[in-house]
C-alpha positions in Angstrom: 0.0 0.0 0.0 1.8 3.1 -1.3 0.7 6.4 0.7 3.4 8.9 -0.5 3.9 12.3 1.2 1.3 13.4 3.5 0.7 15.9 6.2 -1.4 15.9 9.5 -4.9 17.5 9.0 -6.0 19.8 11.5 -8.9 22.1 11.6 -6.6 25.1 12.3 -4.7 24.5 9.0 -7.4 22.9 7.1 -7.4 25.6 4.3 -3.4 25.5 4.0 -3.7 21.6 3.8 -6.0 22.0 0.8 -3.8 24.3 -1.0 -0.5 22.5 -0.6 0.8 21.1 -3.7 2.0 17.3 -3.8 0.0 16.0 -1.0 -0.9 12.5 -1.5 -2.6 11.8 1.9 -3.5 13.1 5.2 -4.0 12.0 8.7 -6.7 13.1 11.1 -7.0 12.4 14.8 -9.7 10.1 15.1 -11.0 11.4 18.5 -11.5 15.0 16.9 -13.7 13.5 14.1 -17.4 12.9 14.6 -18.5 9.3 13.9 -21.4 10.2 11.2 -20.3 12.9 9.3 -16.8 14.8 8.2 -15.7 18.3 8.2 -16.0 19.9 4.8 -12.3 20.2 4.1 -11.9 16.4 4.6 -14.8 15.8 2.3 -13.2 18.0 -0.4 -9.9 16.2 0.1 -11.5 12.9 -0.5 -13.2 14.1 -3.4 -9.9 14.7 -4.9 -8.6 11.5 -4.3 -6.6 12.3 -1.3 -6.4 9.4 1.2 -7.4 10.1 4.8 -6.0 7.8 7.7 -7.6 8.2 11.1 -5.2 8.2 13.9 -6.3 7.3 17.3 -4.7 8.5 20.5 -7.1 7.1 23.4 -7.4 3.5 23.0 -4.4 2.7 25.4 -3.7 -0.5 23.9 -0.5 -0.9 26.2 -2.7 -0.5 29.1 -3.9 -3.5 31.5 -7.3 -3.4 30.7 -8.8 -4.9 27.6 -9.6 -2.3 24.9 -12.9 -0.6 25.5 -15.5 -1.8 23.1 -17.2 1.4 22.5 -13.7 3.0 21.5 -12.9 0.2 19.3 -16.5 0.8 17.7 -15.9 4.5 17.3 -12.5 4.0 15.6 -13.9 1.3 13.3 -16.8 3.8 12.4 -14.5 6.6 11.6 -12.5 4.2 9.5 -15.5 3.3 7.5 -16.6 7.0 7.0 -13.3 7.9 5.7 -12.9 4.8 3.3 -9.5 4.3 5.0 -6.9 1.7 4.0 -5.8 1.4 7.6 -6.1 3.0 11.1 -3.2 3.8 13.5 -2.8 4.0 17.2 0.2 4.2 19.8 2.2 1.5 21.9 1.3 3.3 25.1 -1.0 3.5 28.3 -3.1 6.4 28.9 -5.1 5.6 31.8 -4.9 3.2 35.1 -6.6 2.3 38.2 -10.1 0.9 38.1 -11.4 -2.6 38.7 -8.2 -4.4 38.3 -6.6 -2.4 41.3 -9.8 -1.5 43.2 -8.7 2.2 42.8 -9.9 5.2 41.3 -9.7 5.6 37.5 -6.7 7.9 36.6 -6.4 9.4 33.1 -2.9 10.7 31.9 -4.1 12.8 29.2 -0.9 11.9 27.5 0.8 8.7 25.8 2.9 7.0 28.5 5.5 4.3 27.8 4.8 0.6 28.5 7.5 -1.5 30.5 9.5 -3.4 27.7 9.0 -6.6 29.7 7.5 -10.0 28.8 4.5 -9.4 30.8 3.7 -6.1 29.3 4.4 -7.6 25.9 1.9 -10.5 26.5 -0.9 -7.8 27.5 -0.2 -5.5 24.5 -0.3 -8.4 21.9 -3.6 -9.7 23.2 -5.1 -6.0 23.4 -3.7 -5.6 19.8 -5.5 -8.9 18.7 -8.8 -7.6 20.3 -8.3 -4.6 18.3 -7.6 -5.9 15.0 -10.7 -8.2 15.2 -12.8 -5.1 15.9 -11.6 -3.1 13.0 -12.6 -3.4 9.4 -9.1 -2.5 8.3 -5.5 -3.2 9.0 -4.0 -1.6 12.4 -0.5 -0.2 12.5 0.9 1.0 16.0 3.3 4.0 16.6 6.4 4.1 18.9 6.3 7.0 21.4 8.4 9.6 22.9 9.2 9.3 26.3 10.8 11.3 29.2 11.1 8.3 31.6 11.9 4.7 31.5 11.0 1.8 33.4 13.4 0.0 35.5 14.3 -3.5 34.9 13.3 -3.6 31.3 14.0 -6.9 29.4 13.9 -6.0 25.8 15.1 -3.1 23.8 12.7 -0.9 21.7 13.7 -2.7 18.5 13.4 -6.3 20.3 10.0 -5.4 21.6 8.7 -4.1 18.3 9.9 -7.1 16.5 8.3 -9.5 19.0 5.0 -7.6 18.7 4.9 -7.8 15.0 5.9 -11.5 14.9 3.1 -12.3 17.5 0.3 -10.3 15.8 1.2 -9.4 12.3 0.5 -5.7 13.2 2.0 -3.0 11.0 4.3 -0.3 12.5 4.0 3.4 12.3 7.7 4.5 13.0 7.9 8.1 14.3 11.5 9.2 13.7 10.9 12.3 16.0 10.2 9.9 18.8 13.4 7.7 18.1 15.3 11.2 18.4 13.5 12.1 21.5 14.4 8.7 23.1 18.2 9.2 22.2 18.3 12.7 23.9 16.2 11.8 26.9 16.9 8.1 27.3 20.2 7.5 25.6 18.7 5.1 23.1 20.5 4.8 19.8 18.0 5.4 17.1 20.4 3.4 14.6 20.3 0.2 16.9 16.5 0.4 17.2 16.0 0.6 13.4 18.6 -2.5 13.1 16.3 -4.5 15.5 13.0 -3.7 14.2 11.3 -5.3 11.2 11.5 -2.5 8.7 9.5 -4.4 6.2 6.6 -4.2 8.5 6.5 -0.4 8.2 3.3 1.1 7.1 4.4 4.8 7.2 6.7 7.2 8.9 5.9 10.2 11.0 8.3 13.3 11.2 7.7 16.3 13.6 9.6 19.1 15.3 10.5 19.8 18.9 12.7 21.8 21.1 15.4 20.9 23.6 15.2 22.6 27.1 17.6 22.0 30.0 18.9 18.8 28.3 15.4 17.3 27.9 13.9 17.2 24.2 10.1 17.9 24.3 8.4 16.4 21.1 6.0 19.4 20.8 5.0 19.1 17.3 5.0 22.7 17.5 8.5 23.8 16.3 10.2 23.5 12.9 11.8 20.3 11.8 15.3 19.8 13.3 18.4 18.5 11.4 18.8 15.7 13.9 15.3 14.5 13.0 15.7 14.6 9.5 19.1 12.5 10.0 17.3 9.7 11.8 14.7 9.9 8.7 17.7 9.5 6.4 18.9 6.3 8.7 15.6 4.9 8.1 15.5 5.5 4.4 18.9 3.9 4.0 17.3 0.6 5.2 13.8 0.8 3.5 11.6 2.8 1.2 8.8 3.6 3.4 5.3 3.3 1.9 4.4 6.8 3.3 6.0 9.7 5.2 3.8 12.2 7.0 4.7 15.7 8.5 3.0 16.5 11.9 2.1 19.7 13.4 -0.3 20.2 16.2 0.2 23.9 17.7 1.8 27.2 16.8 0.9 26.3 13.2 3.0 28.5 10.8 2.0 30.0 7.3 1.3 27.4 4.4 4.5 28.4 2.8 6.6 27.0 5.9 4.7 24.1 5.9 5.5 23.4 2.1 9.2 24.1 2.8 9.3 21.5 5.5 7.5 18.8 3.3 10.3 19.7 0.6 13.0 19.1 3.1 11.3 15.6 3.9 11.2 14.8 0.2 15.0 16.1 -0.2 16.1 14.0 2.8 14.5 10.8 1.1 16.2 11.4 -2.1 19.7 11.8 -0.7 19.2 8.9 1.7 18.0 6.4 -0.9 20.4 3.7 -1.6 22.2 3.5 -5.0 19.9 1.8 -7.5 20.2 -1.7 -8.0 18.2 -4.6 -9.6 14.9 -5.3 -8.2 12.5 -2.7 -6.3 13.8 -0.8 -3.4 11.5 -1.6 -0.7 13.2 -3.3 2.2 16.9 -3.5 2.4 18.2 -6.7 3.8 18.6 -6.6 7.6 20.2 -9.1 10.1 17.9 -12.0 10.7 16.1 -11.4 13.9 15.7 -15.0 15.5 12.0 -16.4 15.4 9.8 -16.8 18.4 11.8 -19.5 19.9 14.4 -16.8 21.0 12.2 -15.9 23.9 13.3 -18.9 25.7 16.6 -19.7 24.0 19.4 -20.0 26.3 22.0 -18.6 24.0 24.1 -15.4 25.3 22.5 -12.2 24.5 25.0 -10.0 22.4 26.6 -7.4 24.5 24.8 -4.1 24.2 27.3 -1.5 22.9 27.1 2.0 21.6 27.4 2.6 17.8 31.0 4.2 18.1 32.6 6.9 15.8 34.0 4.4 13.4 30.5 2.7 12.8 28.7 6.0 12.5 31.3 7.4 10.0 31.2 4.0 7.9 27.2 4.2 7.8 27.3 7.7 6.5 29.9 6.7 3.8 28.0 3.7 2.9 24.4 3.3 4.3 24.5 -0.5 2.9 27.4 -1.2 5.1 27.2 -4.0 7.5 25.4 -2.8 10.5 26.7 -5.5 12.9 24.8 -8.1 14.8 21.4 -7.7 16.2 21.4 -8.4 19.8 18.9 -11.2 21.0 16.3 -10.2 23.7 17.1 -11.5 27.3 15.9 -15.0 27.7 12.6 -15.4 29.1 12.6 -17.0 32.5 10.6 -19.8 33.8 9.7 -19.0 37.5 7.5 -20.9 39.7 3.8 -20.0 39.6 2.5 -17.0 41.6 0.6 -17.3 45.0 -2.5 -16.9 43.4 -2.0 -19.9 41.1 -1.5 -18.0 38.0 1.9 -18.0 35.9 4.6 -16.2 37.5 6.1 -12.8 36.2 8.0 -13.8 33.1 6.6 -17.4 32.8 6.4 -18.9 29.3 2.9 -19.1 27.9 1.3 -19.9 24.6 1.3 -16.6 22.8 -2.1 -17.3 21.2 -3.8 -18.3 24.5 -5.5 -15.6 26.8 -3.3 -13.9 29.2 -3.3 -15.2 32.5 -5.3 -12.8 35.1 -2.1 -12.5 37.3 -0.1 -11.1 34.2 -2.9 -8.2 33.7 -2.9 -7.7 37.6 0.8 -7.2 37.9 0.8 -4.7 35.0 -2.2 -2.9 36.4 -0.7 -2.5 39.7 2.8 -1.1 38.2 0.9 1.3 35.7 -1.5 2.7 38.3 1.4 3.3 40.8 3.6 5.2 38.0 0.6 7.2 36.9 -0.7 7.9 40.5 2.9 9.5 41.4 2.6 11.4 38.2 -0.8 13.1 38.4 -1.8 12.4 42.2 1.4 13.0 43.9 1.9 9.8 45.6 5.5 8.6 46.2 7.5 7.3 43.1 7.7 3.6 42.6 10.9 2.0 43.3 13.5 2.4 40.5 12.4 5.2 38.6 14.4 8.4 38.2 12.6 11.0 40.9 13.9 14.0 38.8 12.5 12.7 35.5 9.1 12.0 37.3 9.2 15.4 38.3 9.9 16.8 35.0 7.1 14.4 33.5 4.5 15.3 36.1 5.0 19.1 35.3 4.7 18.3 31.5 1.3 16.5 32.1 -0.2 19.3 34.3 1.0 21.9 31.5 -0.6 19.7 29.0 -3.9 19.6 30.8 -3.9 23.3 31.2 -3.3 23.8 27.5 -5.8 21.3 26.2 -8.5 22.4 28.6 -8.0 26.2 27.4 -8.6 24.9 24.0 -11.6 22.9 24.5 -13.0 25.6 26.9 -11.6 29.0 25.8 -14.1 30.5 27.9 -12.3 29.7 31.0 -9.0 31.7 30.3 -11.0 34.4 29.0 -13.0 34.7 32.3 -10.2 34.1 34.7 -7.7 36.1 32.6 -4.0 36.2 33.6 -4.9 34.0 36.6 -6.2 31.0 34.7 -2.9 29.2 34.3 -1.8 29.2 38.0 -5.2 28.5 39.1 -5.5 25.5 36.9 -1.9 24.3 37.8 -2.9 24.4 41.3 -6.1 22.4 40.8 -4.1 19.9 38.6 -1.6 19.3 41.6 -4.3 17.9 43.7 -7.1 16.6 41.4 -6.1 13.8 38.9 -8.1 13.8 35.7 -10.7 11.1 35.7 -12.3 11.7 32.6 -11.7 13.4 29.3 -10.6 17.1 29.0 -14.2 18.5 28.7 -15.1 16.8 32.1 -11.9 18.3 33.5 -12.9 21.8 32.5 -16.2 21.5 34.1 -14.5 19.9 37.3 -11.9 22.8 37.3 -14.7 25.5 37.0 -16.5 23.8 39.9 -13.4 23.6 42.1 -12.8 27.6 41.4 -16.1 28.4 42.3 -16.5 26.3 45.4 -13.0 27.9 46.6 -14.9 31.2 46.3 -13.3 32.5 43.1 -12.9 34.4 40.9 -12.5 37.2 43.2 -14.0 39.7 40.6 -17.9 39.5 41.1 -18.9 39.7 37.4 -16.1 37.2 36.5 -17.6 34.8 39.2 -21.1 35.2 37.7 -19.9 34.4 34.3 -18.1 31.5 35.5 -21.3 30.2 37.2 -23.3 30.6 34.3 -20.8 29.0 32.0 -20.6 26.0 34.5 -24.5 26.0 34.8 -25.1 25.8 31.2 -22.8 22.8 30.7 -22.9 20.7 33.9 -26.6 19.6 33.8 -27.7 16.1 33.1 -28.9 17.5 29.6 -28.3 20.9 27.7 -30.4 23.7 28.5 -33.1 24.6 25.9 -32.3 27.6 23.6 -34.8 29.8 25.4 -32.8 29.0 28.6 -29.7 29.8 26.9 -31.0 33.1 25.4 -32.1 34.1 28.9 -28.6 33.2 30.6 -26.8 34.9 27.9 -28.9 38.1 28.3 -28.4 38.1 32.0 -24.7 37.5 31.7 -24.4 40.5 29.3 -26.3 42.6 31.9 -24.5 41.7 35.0 -21.1 40.9 33.5 -20.2 44.0 31.4 
């Protein structure tokens, strides 16, 4: 399936996307689309023959729970409405708590990394198979960017992805900006990850901008493309000719001419990095064979994990087809005694097509809930994590909540003025998100009102009316809305 060069469609740049030349396809965030009708801009693009791919962000396939049937049905409906050739999601967890841990449900509002362990892989694979059975088209999954890493991981990112593909047949969406992010933040070598993953399974590639602050790379999708990200794209192109490459931009949208320039930079990088023409189609360059599923339990010694080294890096630049060295085998999967509850113990061998034992999901749930609770509820950090990085991630999650709530409820920063952000961050520090962002906006407004704010009487009345209009069991009728609007105009100005 050839996609070509594309760009992420967002309502804020719909007109610019429509006017860009040389766009073969676009990607739209699935949760931002209605399940029964499309924005006019996407209708026009489809009429021109532009492929539209729905990109989900809320399934949380890496979470301990099985995928929510309603979310899967919504994603399937959008794929059908768009006539999409595939749908995409992320290798991440986005919520935790709930029945598996007998604790309150917590929402991250962000894509968080799953531990690269055999337990987490078992859970992810079963969740992926459930999703595949529910979707009308193939599924591809994206690697994510991370600020933190789990302790005691048993596989590298490339090995984890290779195992996932082997067990489920899922396609991969490789985000080269995320590979660069993990290189800066976690010291993970993008070239090594590309060496280990099955490049022939790539459905398409993401490219996006970010920014480095205080030694941490933030994958903002709000900054221009950087040369290091394009270098990772070149590394990937030296191994495989990806079916599609897409530019992502989610904020601080530039003029159309700047977007066109970034697309040109992507095209130029792909041309320059392509291997010299040879016999046969250029699709997937040969890579070192990754051992079969038996490697999970093989007793052979894993190859040492070493850095790329300057000589190897120079050789790759001089000759992209040069030998990339051996691909390390994952750590052997142990066969411990069963857990006390009678389920398979951590790391136990299981039939990868059989249902995941309850104990495996329970262990995953406890670990993910402890991490998310530390990030959003201020509970103690789980053992083994970098406390400084957890604080950075926690602040980033709160800041993102403030930004997104300001977008879905723009009246709140308008009513609260310059005090909005400080008030929201104070609220977020003690109030974890338990629903979506719209629910979060209502909860925040209620919190401010209960606390006696805002200090300005007119602002307090406006906030009260705003909250009343949206918090009822059903939306107010048109007459009620007109009366409240007139009252707000009289008393609030």
